[in-house]
ZAKEMAR-31873 format. One record per residue: residue number from 1; x, y, z of N, C-alpha, C in turn; residue in one letter. Coordinates in steps of 0.02 Angstrom, whole numbers. Layout:
     k     n.px     n.py     n.pz    ca.px    ca.py    ca.pz     c.px     c.py     c.pz   r
   NUM        X        Y        Z        X        Y        Z        X        Y        Z   a
...
This chain:
     k     n.px     n.py     n.pz    ca.px    ca.py    ca.pz     c.px     c.py     c.pz   r
     1      -28      136     3269      -42       70     3240     -108       44     3266   m
     2     -152       22     3220     -217       -5     3240     -211      -77     3259   d
     3     -254      -99     3303     -255     -169     3324     -326     -195     3317   v
     4     -334     -261     3309     -401     -290     3302     -438     -290     3368   p
     5     -504     -299     3364     -544     -302     3425     -525     -363     3467   a
     6     -511     -418     3435     -491     -478     3471     -455     -523     3422   a
     7     -389     -524     3426     -350     -563     3379     -353     -534     3310   g
     8     -345     -577     3259     -346     -555     3190     -415     -564     3161   d
     9     -453     -510     3146     -521     -519     3122     -525     -549     3053   p
    10     -469     -554     3017     -470     -582     2950     -448     -655     2950   f
    11     -437     -682     3010     -416     -752     3014     -340     -758     3016   g
    12     -316     -814     3041     -244     -823     3049     -212     -842     2982   s
    13     -157     -807     2964     -120     -823     2904      -46     -826     2922   r
    14       -9     -862     2883       63     -865     2893       97     -870     2826   s
    15      162     -854     2825      200     -858     2763      207     -791     2730   g
    16      264     -783     2695      278     -719     2663      229     -703     2606   r
    17      201     -756     2576      156     -744     2519       92     -709     2540   t
    18       77     -711     2606       16     -679     2630       27     -608     2656   e
    19       89     -585     2657      104     -520     2687       67     -463     2652   t
    20       71     -462     2586       37     -409     2549      -38     -410     2559   a
    21      -66     -471     2562     -138     -477     2572     -158     -452     2642   r
    22     -117     -469     2692     -131     -445     2760     -130     -370     2763   d
    23      -78     -339     2732      -73     -267     2734     -131     -234     2698   e
    24     -153     -263     2642     -210     -236     2606     -273     -241     2647   a
    25     -282     -297     2683     -341     -307     2725     -344     -256     2781   s
    26     -287     -246     2815     -286     -196     2869     -295     -126     2842   w
    27     -267     -113     2784     -277      -47     2754     -350      -34     2738   g
    28     -384      -85     2712     -455      -78     2697     -496      -68     2760   a
    29     -479     -104     2813     -516      -97     2876     -507      -27     2904   l
    30     -446       -2     2905     -434       65     2932     -470      118     2890   r
    31     -470      109     2824     -503      157     2780     -579      158     2792   a
    32     -609       98     2798     -680       94     2810     -698      125     2877   l
    33     -660      109     2928     -674      136     2995     -667      212     2995   r
    34     -616      238     2961     -606      311     2960     -663      347     2925   a
    35     -687      319     2869     -743      351     2833     -807      347     2874   r
    36     -819      289     2904     -878      280     2946     -878      330     3004   w
    37     -821      336     3038     -817      382     3094     -828      454     3071   r
    38     -798      474     3015     -805      542     2991     -878      559     2975   a
    39     -913      513     2942     -984      525     2925    -1027      525     2988   v
    40    -1012      480     3035    -1051      477     3097    -1043      541     3137   s
    41     -981      566     3143     -970      627     3181    -1003      687     3147   l
    42     -999      689     3080    -1031      744     3043    -1107      742     3049   a
    43    -1134      682     3064    -1207      674     3068    -1233      683     3138   s
    44    -1190      700     3186    -1214      717     3252    -1188      676     3310   g
    45    -1141      629     3297    -1112      593     3354    -1078      644     3399   w
    46    -1100      647     3462    -1082      704     3504    -1014      700     3538   r
    47     -990      639     3550     -928      632     3588     -878      589     3549   f
    48     -834      621     3510     -788      585     3466     -745      534     3501   p
    49     -726      547     3564     -678      503     3597     -708      435     3615   s
    50     -775      428     3616     -803      363     3635     -833      325     3576   d
    51     -818      348     3515     -848      314     3457     -814      247     3443   w
    52     -748      245     3444     -710      186     3422     -706      133     3476   a
    53     -756       90     3478     -756       32     3523     -725      -28     3489   l
    54     -702      -78     3526     -676     -139     3493     -726     -171     3445   p
    55     -790     -165     3461     -842     -195     3418     -845     -162     3350   e
    56     -822      -99     3344     -819      -66     3279     -773     -104     3232   v
    57     -716     -125     3257     -669     -164     3215     -701     -229     3192   d
    58     -738     -261     3237     -770     -325     3220     -821     -315     3163   a
    59     -859     -259     3166     -908     -244     3114     -872     -232     3048   v
    60     -820     -191     3049     -783     -175     2987     -754     -238     2956   c
    61     -724     -281     2997     -694     -343     2971     -747     -388     2941   a
    62     -806     -393     2974     -859     -436     2949     -886     -410     2882   a
    63     -893     -344     2877     -918     -314     2815     -869     -323     2758   l
    64     -805     -320     2772     -756     -328     2719     -750     -400     2695   l
    65     -779     -446     2734     -779     -516     2714     -845     -536     2682   r
    66     -895     -492     2682     -960     -509     2655     -998     -447     2637   g
    67    -1064     -447     2650    -1104     -387     2636    -1141     -367     2699   d
    68    -1176     -311     2695    -1207     -282     2754    -1263     -326     2781   l
    69    -1290     -371     2739    -1345     -414     2762    -1320     -484     2780   r
    70    -1255     -496     2777    -1229     -562     2792    -1237     -579     2865   g
    71    -1241     -645     2880    -1252     -667     2949    -1197     -646     2996   g
    72    -1134     -651     2973    -1078     -630     3016    -1082     -556     3031   i
    73    -1097     -516     2980    -1103     -444     2990    -1159     -427     3037   a
    74    -1215     -462     3032    -1272     -448     3076    -1255     -465     3149   e
    75    -1219     -519     3158    -1197     -536     3226    -1151     -482     3254   t
    76    -1106     -458     3212    -1060     -405     3234    -1098     -341     3250   a
    77    -1149     -324     3209    -1189     -264     3221    -1228     -269     3286   l
    78    -1254     -329     3301    -1289     -338     3364    -1241     -327     3423   a
    79    -1179     -352     3415    -1129     -341     3467    -1114     -268     3476   g
    80    -1112     -231     3421    -1099     -159     3425    -1158     -123     3458   l
    81    -1219     -145     3442    -1277     -114     3474    -1275     -123     3550   g
    82    -1256     -182     3573    -1250     -194     3645    -1195     -151     3675   r
    83    -1139     -146     3639    -1083     -107     3665    -1100      -33     3668   a
    84    -1138       -8     3618    -1158       62     3619    -1202       77     3681   r
    85    -1248       32     3695    -1291       42     3754    -1250       41     3818   a
    86    -1204       -6     3822    -1163      -12     3882    -1119       50     3893   a
    87    -1099       83     3838    -1056      142     3844    -1094      206     3855   s
    88    -1161      203     3853    -1201      262     3867    -1231      297     3807   g
    89    -1220      271     3747    -1248      302     3687    -1323      290     3685   a
    90    -1361      341     3666    -1434      334     3660    -1453      295     3598   g
    91    -1517      273     3595    -1540      233     3539    -1539      274     3475   l
    92    -1562      336     3477    -1562      377     3417    -1492      386     3389   s
    93    -1445      399     3434    -1376      409     3413    -1347      344     3384   e
    94    -1364      288     3414    -1340      223     3390    -1367      208     3320   t
    95    -1430      222     3309    -1460      207     3243    -1435      256     3190   l
    96    -1421      318     3209    -1392      365     3161    -1322      343     3142   t
    97    -1285      316     3190    -1219      289     3176    -1224      230     3128   d
    98    -1274      187     3137    -1286      131     3091    -1302      157     3021   l
    99    -1343      210     3018    -1360      239     2953    -1297      267     2919   a
   100    -1252      295     2958    -1189      320     2930    -1149      263     2899   a
   101    -1147      206     2933    -1112      148     2906    -1145      124     2841   l
   102    -1211      122     2841    -1247       99     2782    -1234      146     2723   h
   103    -1231      211     2736    -1218      259     2683    -1147      251     2656   a
   104    -1099      239     2700    -1030      229     2678    -1024      165     2637   v
   105    -1057      112     2659    -1054       49     2621    -1085       55     2552   m
   106    -1131      102     2544    -1162      113     2480    -1121      159     2435   g
   107    -1066      185     2461    -1024      232     2422     -951      217     2437   d
   108     -932      153     2431     -864      133     2448     -811      164     2403   l
   109     -830      182     2343     -781      211     2297     -773      286     2306   d
   110     -815      316     2347     -810      388     2358     -750      405     2401   g
   111     -721      460     2388     -662      483     2426     -677      549     2460   v
   112     -700      597     2420     -716      663     2447     -791      676     2442   d
   113     -812      727     2476     -882      745     2474     -920      717     2533   g
   114     -972      752     2554    -1009      733     2614    -1062      681     2596   f
   115    -1067      629     2637    -1118      578     2630    -1172      592     2682   i
   116    -1234      596     2661    -1288      611     2707    -1325      547     2725   a
   117    -1313      519     2785    -1348      458     2804    -1421      472     2820   p
   118    -1463      422     2807    -1535      429     2819    -1559      364     2853   d
   119    -1580      371     2916    -1603      312     2952    -1660      278     2916   v
   120    -1704      317     2883    -1762      289     2849    -1745      245     2789   d
   121    -1684      254     2762    -1664      213     2705    -1621      153     2726   t
   122    -1606      148     2790    -1567       91     2815    -1613       30     2817   t
   123    -1589      -28     2795    -1631      -89     2794    -1665     -101     2862   p
   124    -1731     -109     2862    -1768     -119     2926    -1740     -176     2969   p
   125    -1717     -230     2937    -1690     -286     2975    -1630     -265     3017   r
   126    -1586     -225     2987    -1526     -202     3023    -1545     -155     3079   l
   127    -1594     -111     3066    -1618      -66     3118    -1647     -106     3176   l
   128    -1686     -156     3159    -1720     -195     3211    -1670     -234     3254   r
   129    -1623     -268     3223    -1576     -309     3262    -1530     -265     3305   l
   130    -1511     -207     3278    -1469     -161     3317    -1508     -132     3375   t
   131    -1570     -111     3362    -1612      -82     3414    -1627     -133     3469   a
   132    -1642     -195     3450    -1656     -246     3500    -1595     -262     3543   l
   133    -1536     -264     3511    -1475     -277     3548    -1462     -219     3597   a
   134    -1472     -158     3573    -1464      -99     3617    -1512     -103     3675   w
   135    -1575     -119     3660    -1627     -120     3712    -1615     -175     3764   a
   136    -1587     -231     3743    -1572     -285     3790    -1526     -261     3846   d
   137    -1475     -225     3826    -1427     -200     3876    -1456     -143     3916   v
   138    -1490      -96     3882    -1520      -39     3916    -1570      -61     3969   a
   139    -1612     -110     3951    -1662     -135     3998    -1628     -171     4056   t
   140    -1578     -211     4041    -1542     -247     4093    -1508     -198     4142   d
   141    -1484     -142     4115    -1452      -92     4159    -1502      -62     4207   q
   142    -1565      -54     4184    -1616      -26     4228    -1635      -75     4283   l
   143    -1637     -139     4266    -1660     -189     4313    -1604     -213     4359   v
   144    -1544     -220     4330    -1487     -246     4368    -1429     -196     4365   h
   145    -1434     -144     4405    -1381      -95     4405    -1321     -121     4444   t
   146    -1265     -129     4411    -1206     -156     4443    -1172     -102     4485   e
   147    -1144     -122     4541    -1108      -75     4584    -1037      -66     4560   v
   148    -1009     -117     4528     -939     -115     4507     -933     -125     4432   t
   149     -892      -84     4400     -878      -92     4329     -834     -154     4320   d
   150     -855     -203     4280     -818     -266     4275     -749     -258     4243   p
   151     -739     -206     4201     -674     -197     4169     -622     -169     4216   l
   152     -638     -113     4248     -589      -77     4289     -591      -97     4362   t
   153     -646     -127     4384     -653     -143     4455     -673      -83     4496   g
   154     -684      -25     4465     -705       35     4500     -781       34     4510   l
   155     -806       68     4561     -878       78     4567     -905      114     4505   p
   156     -968      102     4490     -998      132     4430    -1023      203     4445   t
   157    -1046      236     4391    -1073      303     4399    -1136      302     4441   v
   158    -1173      246     4440    -1233      240     4482    -1214      246     4556   a
   159    -1159      214     4575    -1135      220     4644    -1117      292     4660   y
   160    -1084      326     4614    -1063      395     4627    -1123      440     4635   l
   161    -1176      428     4596    -1237      467     4605    -1264      459     4676   r
   162    -1264      398     4700    -1288      384     4768    -1245      419     4820   t
   163    -1179      415     4809    -1133      448     4857    -1144      524     4857   r
   164    -1155      552     4798    -1168      624     4794    -1234      642     4828   l
   165    -1284      600     4822    -1348      613     4855    -1337      618     4931   a
   166    -1295      576     4958    -1280      579     5029    -1246      645     5048   e
   167    -1199      666     5006    -1163      728     5020    -1209      789     5016   l
   168    -1254      789     4967    -1300      846     4960    -1349      848     5018   y
   169    -1373      791     5042    -1417      790     5100    -1380      815     5162   r
   170    -1317      795     5169    -1276      818     5225    -1266      893     5222   q
   171    -1255      919     5162    -1244      991     5154    -1306     1031     5173   a
   172    -1365     1006     5152    -1428     1040     5170    -1437     1041     5246   v
   173    -1423      985     5278    -1431      981     5350    -1383     1029     5386   r
   174    -1322     1034     5360    -1271     1076     5392    -1274     1149     5370   d
   175    -1317     1165     5322    -1325     1234     5301    -1270     1261     5257   g
   176    -1240     1219     5215    -1189     1243     5168    -1198     1208     5101   h
   177    -1157     1225     5052    -1159     1195     4986    -1113     1134     4983   q
   178    -1133     1084     4945    -1090     1025     4937    -1024     1043     4906   a
   179    -1024     1093     4862     -962     1115     4829     -914     1149     4876   s
   180     -937     1168     4936     -892     1200     4984     -840     1151     5011   d
   181     -858     1087     5012     -814     1038     5044     -789      983     4998   e
   182     -819      976     4938     -799      922     4893     -796      947     4821   h
   183     -757      913     4781     -754      925     4709     -737      861     4673   l
   184     -742      863     4608     -726      805     4566     -660      815     4531   l
   185     -618      764     4533     -558      763     4492     -570      712     4437   l
   186     -570      734     4374     -591      693     4318     -531      677     4273   v
   187     -525      614     4254     -473      592     4206     -509      570     4142   v
   188     -493      603     4086     -524      586     4022     -469      565     3973   a
   189     -479      508     3941     -432      483     3891     -460      496     3821   m
   190     -416      510     3774     -436      518     3705     -415      455     3666   d
   191     -463      411     3654     -449      348     3620     -468      351     3546   f
   192     -477      410     3518     -501      416     3450     -451      389     3398   s
   193     -387      385     3416     -337      362     3368     -318      289     3376   e
   194     -347      255     3427     -331      185     3436     -395      146     3443   i
   195     -390       80     3436     -450       38     3441     -430      -29     3471   a
   196     -480      -73     3477     -466     -139     3502     -450     -141     3576   g
   197     -411     -191     3595     -398     -203     3666     -354     -149     3697   w
   198     -320     -109     3658     -279      -56     3687     -322       -6     3726   a
   199     -384        6     3702     -430       50     3737     -446       22     3806   r
   200     -459      -43     3808     -477      -74     3871     -419      -74     3920   l
   201     -359      -89     3894     -299      -87     3935     -288      -18     3964   t
   202     -300       34     3923     -290      102     3946     -333      118     4006   g
   203     -397       99     4005     -441      114     4061     -425       73     4123   m
   204     -400       12     4114     -378      -28     4171     -319        7     4206   i
   205     -273       34     4166     -216       69     4195     -236      134     4228   l
   206     -285      169     4199     -311      230     4230     -341      215     4299   v
   207     -381      161     4302     -411      142     4365     -358      125     4417   a
   208     -306       90     4396     -253       71     4442     -217      133     4470   d
   209     -206      183     4426     -173      244     4448     -216      283     4497   a
   210     -281      286     4484     -327      322     4529     -329      289     4598   l
   211     -330      223     4598     -331      188     4663     -267      199     4702   r
   212     -211      205     4666     -147      215     4699     -142      284     4732   a
   213     -170      334     4699     -166      403     4724     -220      417     4776   v
   214     -281      394     4762     -337      407     4808     -353      342     4845   f
   215     -311      328     4895     -315      265     4931     -345      273     5001   d
   216     -377      330     5013     -408      342     5078     -483      334     5074   g
   217     -519      385     5097     -591      382     5097     -624      412     5037   g
   218     -585      428     4985     -614      458     4925     -657      407     4886   e
   219     -707      433     4852     -748      390     4809     -722      395     4738   s
   220     -696      340     4711     -670      337     4643     -718      295     4601   v
   221     -735      319     4541     -784      283     4501     -769      288     4427   a
   222     -793      238     4390     -790      239     4317     -851      276     4291   s
   223     -841      328     4250     -897      366     4224     -917      343     4154   l
   224     -872      312     4117     -887      292     4049     -829      254     4018   g
   225     -831      240     3953     -779      200     3921     -711      235     3916   p
   226     -709      300     3928     -645      335     3925     -636      386     3981   s
   227     -677      382     4033     -677      432     4086     -685      400     4155   t
   228     -647      425     4203     -654      405     4273     -646      467     4316   a
   229     -669      462     4379     -667      521     4422     -659      501     4495   a
   230     -635      549     4534     -630      540     4606     -666      598     4640   a
   231     -708      582     4688     -742      633     4728     -698      645     4789   l
   232     -669      704     4794     -618      717     4845     -636      778     4886   v
   233     -609      781     4946     -621      837     4991     -578      896     4971   a
   234     -604      956     4982     -566     1017     4968     -522     1032     5028   r
   235     -467      995     5032     -424     1002     5091     -358     1038     5075   d
   236     -354     1067     5016     -293     1104     4998     -240     1060     4966   g
   237     -250      994     4964     -200      951     4936     -216      927     4866   g
   238     -266      955     4834     -288      930     4769     -235      941     4715   i
   239     -198      997     4718     -146     1010     4668      -91      957     4672   a
   240      -71      941     4733      -19      890     4743      -43      822     4718   t
   241     -106      806     4733     -134      742     4711     -137      740     4634   r
   242     -154      796     4603     -158      799     4531      -91      785     4498   g
   243      -38      815     4526       29      804     4500       50      731     4508   v
   244       35      703     4566       52      634     4579       13      587     4533   l
   245      -50      603     4520      -91      562     4475      -62      563     4404   l
   246      -43      622     4381      -14      626     4314       49      585     4309   r
   247       90      585     4361      151      546     4362      136      471     4360   r
   248       86      450     4400       67      379     4401       39      357     4333   e
   249        0      400     4302      -28      384     4236       27      378     4184   l
   250       73      425     4185      128      423     4136      169      359     4143   h
   251      182      340     4205      222      280     4217      187      217     4190   e
   252      121      213     4200       85      154     4178       74      153     4103   r
   253       54      209     4074       38      212     4003      100      205     3959   l
   254      158      220     3987      220      217     3948      242      146     3931   s
   255      212       97     3964      233       28     3952      206        1     3886   i
   256      157       34     3856      127       11     3794      138       63     3739   d
   257      161       40     3681      178       86     3627      118      126     3603   a
   258       61       93     3596        1      129     3572      -23      180     3624   q
   259      -24      160     3687      -48      205     3740        1      262     3750   l
   260       65      249     3739      115      302     3748      104      358     3697   r
   261       77      340     3638       66      390     3586        5      434     3600   e
   262      -34      418     3651      -94      457     3666      -77      527     3692   l
   263      -16      535     3716        1      599     3747      -23      599     3819   g
   264      -37      658     3844      -57      665     3914     -133      657     3922   h
   265     -155      615     3968     -227      613     3983     -250      681     4009   p
   266     -313      697     3996     -339      762     4019     -363      755     4091   r
   267     -331      789     4137     -350      789     4208     -378      857     4225   i
   268     -439      858     4251     -471      922     4267     -505      919     4334   s
   269     -509      976     4366     -545      983     4430     -611     1016     4415   v
   270     -666      984     4434     -733     1008     4417     -771     1024     4481   v
   271     -798     1084     4483     -837     1107     4541     -906     1075     4539   r
   272     -931     1054     4597     -997     1025     4601    -1050     1080     4593   l
   273    -1105     1065     4557    -1159     1114     4549    -1201     1120     4612   p
   274    -1248     1167     4613    -1286     1180     4675    -1332     1124     4698   p
   275    -1359     1083     4652    -1407     1032     4671    -1385      963     4649   t
   276    -1415      912     4680    -1399      843     4662    -1421      827     4591   h
   277    -1479      851     4571    -1503      838     4503    -1453      866     4452   d
   278    -1428      926     4465    -1379      956     4420    -1314      916     4421   a
   279    -1297      889     4479    -1236      848     4484    -1243      784     4442   a
   280    -1303      754     4442    -1315      694     4401    -1310      711     4327   c
   281    -1336      769     4308    -1330      791     4238    -1257      801     4219   d
   282    -1219      828     4267    -1147      838     4256    -1111      772     4245   l
   283    -1127      722     4285    -1096      656     4276    -1112      626     4208   l
   284    -1174      635     4186    -1194      610     4120    -1152      642     4066   t
   285    -1142      708     4071    -1102      744     4022    -1029      721     4025   h
   286    -1002      716     4085     -932      696     4092     -920      625     4067   l
   287     -970      582     4074     -961      511     4056     -949      502     3982   s
   288     -966      552     3942     -957      545     3870     -917      602     3841   r
   289     -883      639     3884     -844      696     3862     -777      677     3835   g
């Protein structure tokens, strides 16, 4: 079952006479979002699990109430541009995703067949407002790098990069590899089938489970909108911790019907690469995997 980004994007209605209209509205929103996602993924969106943000629902709802150039839709698109930057999507990828939406809106009656989005044919105003919104967040991230993710309360990936730099320097001094003594345990959620606040709730519960299991000196961090990790020592207890983490995740995610339908989160043990630069590249990949 899909949920809105925040409340009912079509406005509050009551009474049995509105039931059919409500169902039709939600059906139209789901159909638009599904077509947009399919075209965006086919056009090069690299990480399917991080496409459906709550702001996507807001854009779809605004478009179904007006047109692509309407003020409400433009406000929603700016919000999506900011959310894309915050989640780690690049500007090119964000604008290609916008072009996919524009192509879908121009072919609403189409059912089958591939739609080829073209950034150059997307209205310049929409490109500009989306790019500016994206740049506002990207620039702010460069100037004001937060230590803690405000949603989960976990340290950010920037903190984990710093912690890894310390480990790699220690390894060089001691004459061994960082991977000899530490590894990453990564939890990745697949939110492709749900949207809205359920995604946010899912990551809050993931963070809570990680803190419960790794409550010692381990470094636990949020890597992205659907991924978190713990930097742990290779002390022989990682298998036991992994089993305990899966149990804690199952217990928490089972309380919500939508999250329960996700199945099992993907938990993997990842070996650290030989250098710190390679480790930073690995974190970038994992953050959107």
